[in-house]
C-alpha positions as CSV (number, residue, x, y, z in Angstrom):
1,X,-34.4,-9.5,-36.8
2,X,-31.6,-8.5,-34.6
3,X,-29.9,-11.2,-32.6
4,X,-29.2,-10.5,-28.9
5,X,-26.0,-11.9,-27.6
6,X,-25.5,-12.7,-23.9
7,X,-22.3,-10.6,-24.0
8,X,-24.4,-7.6,-24.7
9,X,-26.6,-8.0,-21.7
10,X,-26.2,-5.4,-18.9
11,X,-26.8,-6.4,-15.4
12,X,-26.6,-4.5,-12.1
13,X,-23.4,-5.3,-10.2
14,X,-23.2,-5.2,-6.4
15,X,-20.0,-6.3,-4.9
16,X,-19.7,-8.1,-1.5
17,X,-16.3,-9.3,-0.2
18,X,-16.9,-12.0,2.4
19,X,-13.3,-13.2,2.9
20,X,-10.1,-13.2,0.8
21,X,-10.2,-11.2,-2.4
22,X,-6.8,-11.0,-3.9
23,X,-5.3,-10.1,-7.3
24,X,-6.8,-10.1,-10.8
25,X,-9.5,-12.6,-9.9
26,X,-10.9,-10.2,-7.2
27,X,-10.7,-7.3,-9.6
28,X,-12.6,-9.2,-12.3
29,X,-15.3,-10.1,-9.9
30,X,-15.9,-6.4,-9.0
31,X,-16.0,-5.3,-12.6
32,X,-12.3,-4.3,-12.8
33,X,-12.7,-1.6,-10.1
34,X,-14.2,-1.3,-6.7
35,X,-15.9,1.8,-8.1
36,X,-17.6,-0.1,-11.0
37,X,-20.4,-1.8,-8.9
38,X,-23.4,0.1,-7.6
39,X,-21.8,-0.4,-4.2
40,X,-19.0,-2.4,-2.7
41,X,-19.1,-3.8,0.8
42,X,-17.0,-6.2,2.9
43,X,-17.6,-8.4,5.9
44,X,-15.2,-7.7,8.8
45,X,-13.4,-10.9,7.7
46,X,-12.8,-9.5,4.2
47,X,-9.2,-9.3,3.1
48,X,-8.9,-7.3,-0.2
49,X,-5.4,-6.9,-1.7
50,X,-3.1,-7.3,-4.6
51,X,-2.0,-10.8,-3.6
52,X,-2.1,-13.3,-0.8
53,X,-0.3,-12.0,2.3
54,X,1.9,-15.0,2.8
55,X,3.1,-14.7,-0.8
56,X,3.6,-11.0,-0.4
57,X,5.9,-11.6,2.6
58,X,7.8,-14.3,0.8
59,X,8.4,-11.9,-2.2
60,X,8.8,-8.6,-0.4
61,X,10.9,-9.7,2.5
62,X,12.8,-12.6,0.9
63,X,16.3,-11.3,1.8
64,X,15.5,-11.0,5.5
65,X,14.7,-14.6,6.2
66,X,17.5,-15.8,3.9
67,X,20.0,-14.1,6.2
68,X,18.7,-16.0,9.3
69,X,20.4,-19.4,9.8
70,X,18.1,-20.8,12.5
71,X,14.9,-22.3,10.8
72,X,12.8,-21.7,14.0
73,X,13.8,-18.0,14.1
74,X,13.2,-17.7,10.3
75,X,9.7,-19.0,10.7
76,X,9.0,-16.7,13.7
77,X,10.1,-13.7,11.6
78,X,8.0,-14.8,8.7
79,X,4.9,-15.3,10.9
80,X,5.5,-11.9,12.5
81,X,5.5,-10.2,9.1
82,X,2.4,-12.1,8.0
83,X,0.5,-11.1,11.2
84,X,1.4,-7.5,10.7
85,X,0.1,-7.5,7.1
86,X,-3.1,-9.3,8.3
87,X,-3.7,-6.6,10.8
88,X,-3.2,-3.8,8.3
89,X,-5.2,-5.7,5.6
90,X,-8.4,-6.1,7.5
91,X,-11.5,-4.9,5.7
92,X,-12.0,-2.1,8.2
93,X,-8.5,-0.7,7.5
94,X,-8.8,-1.3,3.8
95,X,-12.2,0.3,3.4
96,X,-10.8,3.8,3.0
97,X,-7.8,3.0,0.8
98,X,-9.6,0.6,-1.6
99,X,-12.8,2.5,-1.9
100,X,-15.0,-0.1,-0.2
101,X,-18.2,1.7,0.7
102,X,-18.8,-0.1,4.0
103,X,-17.8,-3.0,6.2
104,X,-21.1,-4.7,7.2
105,X,-22.3,-7.4,9.5
106,X,-22.7,-10.6,7.5
107,X,-26.3,-10.8,8.8
108,X,-27.1,-7.5,7.0
109,X,-25.8,-8.7,3.6
110,X,-29.2,-9.5,2.1
111,X,-30.6,-6.1,3.1
112,X,-27.5,-4.3,1.8
113,X,-27.7,-6.0,-1.6
114,X,-31.5,-5.4,-2.0
115,X,-31.1,-1.7,-1.0
116,X,-28.4,-1.3,-3.7
117,X,-30.5,-3.0,-6.3
118,X,-33.6,-0.9,-5.4
119,X,-31.5,2.3,-6.0
120,X,-31.4,3.2,-2.3
121,X,-28.3,4.1,-0.4
122,X,-27.5,1.0,1.6
123,X,-27.5,1.6,5.4
124,X,-24.0,1.9,6.9
125,X,-22.3,3.4,3.8
126,X,-19.3,5.3,4.9
127,X,-19.7,8.1,2.4
128,X,-22.2,8.4,-0.4
129,X,-20.7,8.3,-3.9
130,X,-21.2,11.6,-5.8
131,X,-24.1,11.3,-8.2
132,X,-23.0,9.9,-11.6
133,X,-19.6,8.8,-10.3
134,X,-20.5,5.1,-10.5
135,X,-21.5,3.2,-13.5
136,X,-25.0,1.8,-12.8
137,X,-24.4,-1.5,-14.7
138,X,-21.5,-3.8,-15.6
139,X,-21.3,-5.5,-19.0
140,X,-21.5,-9.2,-18.7
141,X,-18.6,-10.0,-21.0
C-alpha cells in the first residue's frame, strides 16, 4: 500500500492581494510567482513589491537625508519620497508590471475566487492568460 504524504497533495491556488504584499513572504504565498496561481487579483488597497516602501526609501535614498542637517526638513524629504513610492506602488499601477490579472472591488472577491476555481475566466480580468501558460495547481510543499 502506497502512503500518501501531505507534501504530495496538489491544490488549486488563487491569489488575492488585499493590502501589503512585500518580499519573499508575498512570493511564497503566490506560489513563487504571480503567474503560478490560476489567477492573481488585488484590491485597490493592494501594495505588492519587493520590500516595504519606508525601508526602500531608507535604503535607496540614504545619502540624501544624511546630507540634510535640519531634522524637520529631513523628515519632510523622507515623507515626500515615501508618498511618491506609495503613489507608484498602488495595485492599479502595479497590475501591468507585476502580472496581476485584475484589480477588483473587495465586494467581488468571493465571486472572483469561485469563478477561478470553477475554471471560468473571472470577470474584470485585464487580459486572459494564453491557454496553458499557467500551472493549474500549486504543490503544497
